[in-house]
C-alpha positions in Angstrom: 37.0 99.2 50.7 40.1 98.7 52.9 40.3 99.2 56.7 43.3 101.3 56.5 45.7 103.2 54.4 49.4 103.6 55.9 51.7 106.3 55.0 55.3 105.5 55.7 57.4 102.3 56.4 59.9 102.7 59.2 59.7 101.2 62.6 56.3 102.9 63.1 54.8 101.7 59.7 56.0 98.3 60.2 54.7 98.0 63.7 51.4 99.2 62.6 51.2 96.9 59.8 52.0 93.9 62.2 49.2 95.0 64.6 46.8 95.4 61.6 47.4 92.0 60.4 47.2 90.5 63.9 43.8 92.1 64.2 42.7 90.7 60.8 42.4 94.3 59.1 43.1 95.1 55.4 45.5 97.8 54.5 47.7 99.3 51.9 51.0 101.0 52.4 52.5 104.2 50.6 56.2 104.9 51.2 58.8 107.0 49.3 61.9 105.8 51.3 62.7 109.5 52.0 63.1 109.2 55.7 66.3 107.2 56.8 66.2 107.2 60.6 65.0 103.6 60.9 67.3 102.3 58.2 70.5 103.7 59.7 69.6 103.2 63.4 71.8 101.4 65.7 68.8 99.4 66.8 69.7 98.9 70.6 66.8 98.0 72.8 68.2 99.4 76.2 65.7 100.3 78.9 68.1 102.5 80.7 69.2 106.2 80.1 72.9 105.6 80.6 73.8 109.3 81.1 71.6 109.4 84.1 71.1 105.9 85.1 67.4 106.3 85.0 64.7 104.2 83.5 63.6 105.2 79.9 60.1 106.2 79.4 57.9 103.1 80.4 60.6 100.7 79.2 59.7 98.2 81.8 56.3 98.2 80.2 57.5 98.2 76.8 60.1 95.5 77.0 57.9 92.4 77.6 55.7 93.7 74.6 58.6 94.3 72.1 60.6 91.0 72.6 57.7 88.6 71.6 56.7 91.2 68.7 60.3 90.8 67.1 60.4 87.0 67.8 57.2 86.7 65.7 58.5 88.7 62.9 61.8 86.6 62.7 59.4 83.6 62.2 57.2 85.4 59.7 60.1 86.7 57.6 62.4 83.7 58.1 65.4 86.1 59.1 67.4 86.8 62.2 66.6 90.2 63.7 67.2 90.1 67.5 70.9 89.8 68.6 71.1 89.4 72.3 74.1 91.4 73.7 75.0 93.0 76.9 75.5 96.6 77.2 78.5 97.9 79.2 78.4 101.5 80.6 82.1 102.6 81.1 82.5 104.3 84.5 84.5 107.4 84.5 85.1 107.4 88.4 84.3 105.9 91.7 81.5 108.4 92.1 79.9 107.0 89.0 80.1 103.4 90.3 78.4 104.6 93.6 75.6 106.4 91.5 75.1 103.1 89.7 74.6 101.1 92.9 72.1 103.8 94.0 70.1 103.5 90.7 70.1 99.7 91.2 68.0 100.1 94.4 65.2 101.6 92.4 62.5 98.8 92.2 61.8 99.6 88.5 65.5 99.6 87.7 66.8 96.7 89.7 66.1 93.9 87.2 67.9 95.9 84.4 71.1 96.8 86.2 73.6 94.4 87.5 75.2 95.2 91.0 78.6 93.5 90.0 81.1 95.9 88.5 82.5 94.3 85.4 86.3 94.6 85.3 87.8 95.7 82.0 89.7 92.6 80.5 90.0 93.9 77.1 93.4 95.7 76.5 92.0 97.5 73.5 89.7 99.5 75.7 90.6 102.2 78.2 88.3 101.6 81.3 90.4 101.7 84.5 87.2 102.0 86.6 85.2 99.1 85.0 81.8 99.0 83.7 78.2 98.7 84.8 76.3 95.9 83.0 72.7 96.5 81.7 70.6 93.4 81.5 68.1 92.3 79.1 69.5 94.4 76.2 70.3 93.6 72.6 70.1 94.9 69.1 67.5 94.6 66.4 68.8 94.5 62.8 66.5 97.4 61.5 68.0 97.4 58.1 67.4 93.7 57.6 63.9 94.2 59.1 62.9 97.1 56.7 64.3 95.3 53.7 62.5 92.1 54.2 59.3 93.7 55.4 59.1 95.8 52.3 59.7 92.6 50.3 57.0 90.8 52.1 54.4 93.7 51.3 55.6 93.8 47.8 54.9 90.0 47.5 51.5 90.5 49.1 50.9 93.5 46.8 50.2 95.9 49.6 52.7 98.5 49.1 53.3 101.5 46.6 56.8 103.0 46.5 55.6 106.7 45.7 55.7 110.0 47.3 52.4 110.8 48.9 50.5 113.5 47.2 48.2 115.3 49.7 46.3 117.1 46.9 45.1 113.5 45.9 43.7 112.6 49.3 40.0 113.1 49.6 38.3 113.1 52.9 34.7 111.7 52.9 32.3 111.5 55.8 33.2 107.9 56.9 36.1 107.1 54.7 39.3 108.5 52.8 40.2 108.1 49.2 43.6 108.3 47.5 44.2 107.5 43.9 41.2 105.3 43.5 41.9 103.4 46.9 39.3 103.8 49.7 39.8 103.0 53.2 37.9 103.7 56.5 41.1 105.6 57.9 44.5 106.6 57.2 47.4 106.6 59.5 50.5 108.7 58.9 53.8 107.1 60.0 56.2 109.5 58.1 58.9 110.2 60.8 60.5 113.6 60.1 58.4 113.8 56.9 55.4 114.7 59.1 56.8 118.5 58.9 55.3 118.5 55.4 51.9 117.0 56.4 49.1 119.7 56.2 47.0 117.9 58.7 49.6 117.2 61.4 52.3 119.7 60.9 51.0 121.7 63.8 52.6 119.1 66.2 55.9 120.0 67.7 58.1 117.5 65.9 61.6 118.9 65.8 63.8 116.3 64.2 67.4 115.5 65.3 70.0 114.4 62.9 72.1 111.4 63.9 75.1 110.0 62.1 77.0 106.6 62.6 80.1 105.2 61.4 80.8 101.7 60.4 84.4 100.6 61.4 86.6 97.5 61.0 88.7 96.9 64.1 90.3 93.3 63.9 92.1 93.5 67.1 89.0 94.8 69.1 87.5 91.3 69.8 84.5 92.7 71.8 81.0 91.1 71.9 79.5 93.6 74.2 78.0 97.0 73.5 80.3 99.5 74.9 78.8 102.8 76.1 81.2 105.7 76.9 81.3 109.1 75.3 79.8 107.1 72.3 78.4 103.7 71.7 80.3 100.9 70.0 77.9 98.3 68.7 79.4 94.8 67.6 78.2 93.3 64.2 80.0 90.5 62.5 83.4 89.9 60.9 85.2 92.4 63.1 82.9 95.1 62.2 81.3 97.6 64.7 78.8 100.5 64.5 80.2 103.9 66.2 77.7 106.5 67.1 75.8 108.5 67.3 75.6 112.2 66.9 72.9 114.7 67.9 72.3 117.8 65.6 69.5 120.0 65.6 70.0 122.5 62.8 70.9 120.2 59.8 67.8 118.5 58.5 69.5 116.6 55.6 70.2 112.9 55.3 73.8 113.6 54.2 76.8 112.6 56.2 79.2 115.2 57.3 82.8 115.4 58.0 82.1 117.4 61.0 80.2 114.4 62.7 82.6 112.0 61.4 85.4 113.8 63.2 83.5 114.1 66.4 82.7 110.4 66.7 86.5 109.7 65.9 87.5 112.0 68.6 84.9 110.5 71.2 86.1 107.1 70.2 89.8 108.0 71.1 88.8 108.6 74.8 88.2 104.7 75.2 89.2 103.0 72.1 93.0 102.1 72.1 92.8 99.8 69.0 93.4 100.6 65.5 90.4 100.7 63.1 89.3 101.8 59.7 86.1 103.7 58.9 84.2 101.7 56.3 80.8 103.4 56.3 79.0 106.6 57.2 75.3 107.1 57.5 72.7 109.7 58.6 69.1 110.0 59.3 66.7 112.5 60.9 65.2 111.1 64.2 61.5 112.1 64.6 62.0 113.8 68.2 59.5 115.7 70.4 60.4 118.4 72.8 58.8 116.5 75.7 60.4 113.3 74.5 57.1 111.4 74.2 55.6 109.9 71.0 53.0 111.5 68.8 50.1 109.2 68.6 46.3 109.8 68.1 43.4 111.0 66.2 43.2 114.3 64.3 41.2 117.0 66.2 39.0 117.8 63.3 39.0 115.0 60.8 38.1 111.8 62.6 39.5 109.4 59.8 43.1 110.8 60.1 45.6 109.4 62.7 49.2 109.8 63.3 52.0 107.3 64.7 55.3 109.3 65.2 57.8 110.8 67.4 59.7 107.7 68.5 63.0 109.5 68.7 66.1 107.2 69.3 64.0 104.4 71.1 61.8 103.3 68.2 62.8 99.7 68.6 61.1 99.6 72.0 58.2 102.3 71.5 57.0 101.0 68.3 55.4 97.8 69.2 53.9 99.4 72.5 52.5 102.6 70.5 51.2 100.8 67.6 49.2 98.3 69.8 47.9 101.4 71.7 46.7 103.1 68.4 45.0 99.9 67.2 43.3 99.4 70.3 42.0 103.1 70.3 40.6 102.8 66.7 39.2 99.3 66.7 38.2 99.0 70.5 37.9 102.6 71.7 40.4 102.0 74.4 41.8 105.1 75.7 45.5 106.0 74.7 48.3 106.4 77.1 47.9 110.1 77.9 51.6 110.7 77.8 51.9 110.1 74.1 48.3 111.2 73.2 48.5 114.2 70.7 45.6 115.9 72.5 48.2 117.3 74.8 49.0 119.7 71.9 45.3 120.4 71.1 45.8 124.2 71.7 48.3 124.3 68.9 45.7 123.3 66.3 44.0 126.1 64.2 41.2 124.8 62.2 
């Protein structure tokens, strides 16, 4: 009998698998590749909410957990995942500069916000008031991570690429069984696919569609992430990611002309350079109304667990939340109450 079955292989599933390996636990993954949010994510790790100059939820706790986590993954998979790069927030006015300085006085924020205004020296950018620099930032190449981790699991014979059939799941007293495979417990890491999960669909997972453009801009010559009305994220060979949109009604992974035009319009407010759109991707972020993850044990079936709801900050939240969940299951340690699904216990109807 295995220790775990894992359903889903996005950032949540990979984070969980790594924690299980570190704990010496056996597991098998089922994934149908239906959820694209982790695959098309920009992958930024940025501890600051740049719209309000405030600290993202527990980012100061998550950062020192996430960075060694990805460093170990790079060594394990023998690929580069972590690209250190600074994030520059374009100021729209003197007032915004002053708000930035006020935020930098916050003891929890001061290590992440530079107090030196960065003057614009790129004639392909429109930024007369300069930039605020966020420190300790970078980008995780999520596509490379997912591709190589899936290959690793395939080589280890630990993954089945198939749609999970809940009719085949059997709940026994002290274990679960699925198509002849038994385990002590099962963890659902399905992203927006949780909406179709009969055990956890009572949770208020909303789902927000995000779209990204890949552009080629030979004259831009920018190595920093630029945040204005949109993000511009440097890649290689004069390529950049431009994103992202937030749509609440459309729940498909299909890119739309509307969002493409929206991103191009936003880019025109600060990009002066010519560029060509060479790619367009979309995915549904697993978002929650209170902007906190969904982690914990099913209120009725003790062998069932969930790891979900990372929203747009999965790169930082994944290593933290997965560590918390494994510590709950294996050592009985209490979960961070902010993300414990017990906060929605009243929604569950047996």
